[in-house]
C-alpha positions, -999 to +999 in steps of 0.1 A: -045+396-637-029+381-669-046+353-688-012+335-685-020+329-648-044+302-658-015+281-670+014+292-648+027+272-618+019+297-591+043+323-604+020+352-602+031+376-575-003+385-562-014+349-556-005+331-523+013+298-529-006+267-518+004+256-483+006+218-475-020+204-452-009+194-417-024+160-424-001+154-454+030+173-443+056+148-432+070+172-406+036+174-389+033+137-390+067+134-372+056+159-346+025+140-339+045+108-335+069+124-312+041+138-291+025+104-289+059+090-277+060+117-250+025+108-238+034+071-237+066+078-217+047+100-192+021+073-188+047+046-182+065+067-156+032+074-138+025+037-136+060+029-123+055+057-097+023+043-085+040+009-079+069+026-062+048+046-038+040+018-014+077+009-012+086+045-005+059+045+022+075+015+038+108+034+043+089+057+066+078+028+089+110+033+109+133+062+113+164+059+092+190+037+108+167+021+134+172-016+137+157-025+171+124-042+179+091-026+170+073-037+202+086-052+234+070-065+266+047-040+282+045-015+252+010-003+249-011-003+217-024+031+208-048+045+182-040+071+156-044+099+181-020+083+206-047+070+230-042+036+246-066+009+234-090-004+261-105-039+263-138-027+249-124-009+219-138-033+194-169-055+190-166-090+175-159-088+138-144-053+139-109-042+133-087-010+137-052+002+130-030+007+161+006+015+167+032+010+195+032+037+221+058+062+209+094+054+218+127+069+205+136+055+171+101+044+160+083+068+138+054+046+127+046+008+129+010+002+117-006-029+132-040-045+125-060-052+156-090-076+151-115-092+174-135-124+169-151-150+192-123-170+207-136-202+192-134-186+157-096-188+158-077-218+146-053-229+119-020-210+123-031-186+150-008-185+180-036-186+206-012-178+234-006-145+217-043-135+217-064-122+245-102-117+250-108-124+213-082-099+201-054-108+177-029-083+162-009-085+130+015-063+111-003-042+086+027-042+061+020-067+033+047-094+030+046-091-008+055-055-017+052-036+015+018-020+008-006-014+037-032-042+041-062-018+043-092-035+026-115-063+035-137-089+018-160-101+045-136-112+073-106-116+049-079-089+050-070-076+015-040-057+003-052-032-024-019-032-044-018-068-057-048-083-040-030-104-014-055-120+010-050-130+046-072-149+071-071-131+104-087-161+122-059-184+110-028-165+120-032-141+090-022-169+067-022-163+030-055-173+013-050-155-021-027-135-042+011-133-044+023-128-007+048-155+002+039-157+039+015-147+066+014-113+082+035-117+114+014-119+146+020-096+176+017-112+210-007-092+232-023-093+266-043-070+289-026-048+314-037-046+350-056-014+342-075-029+312-055-017+282-040-038+254-002-042+255+024-062+237+042-091+254+070-091+228+078-081+192+062-094+160+066-132+157+083-129+123+099-102+100+078-072+090+072-065+053+087-081+022+114-107+023+124-125+055+114-159+043 
């Protein structure tokens, strides 16, 4: 190696030129920024998707194009396995999800069935639509169409935006953004001891319909 290499500017053929650090290279900085933007975009799309999912689920409540009633007089309430719901299905303070007995045009219509002592009901409850301590309400939240699937004590809670409903007062709104109560379903007992509807929901199901 020549002594001149001590003073040259990296011109010696047998010495590798100095490479810029990725921490100082402007191109690497731009790549990191672009990568961060991609991550932020993906995160934002994921959040939007999580909010859209309940609304997409709502479109599956009825088959496409169906515009008729969900329940009608004499339609039996059934559990998730399609079994009719007997009078002794619930104890006081319990609840379950039920559906209208399958009919053409209806794919799924989740309904909350609750049971409390008869003297616990009041407020906006349509007492003529209850029977044996049972009351039934649409499970589709009136705010954004999510399923009202949580509880806080006896209060029904929608997990999407924390709408709260009182099942002993006609499922009236007691917290959160829902604009109106869950519509009540009029029910009675059939002659053979099963819960049946006496008509359709007493109000529109899901968001809107004010």
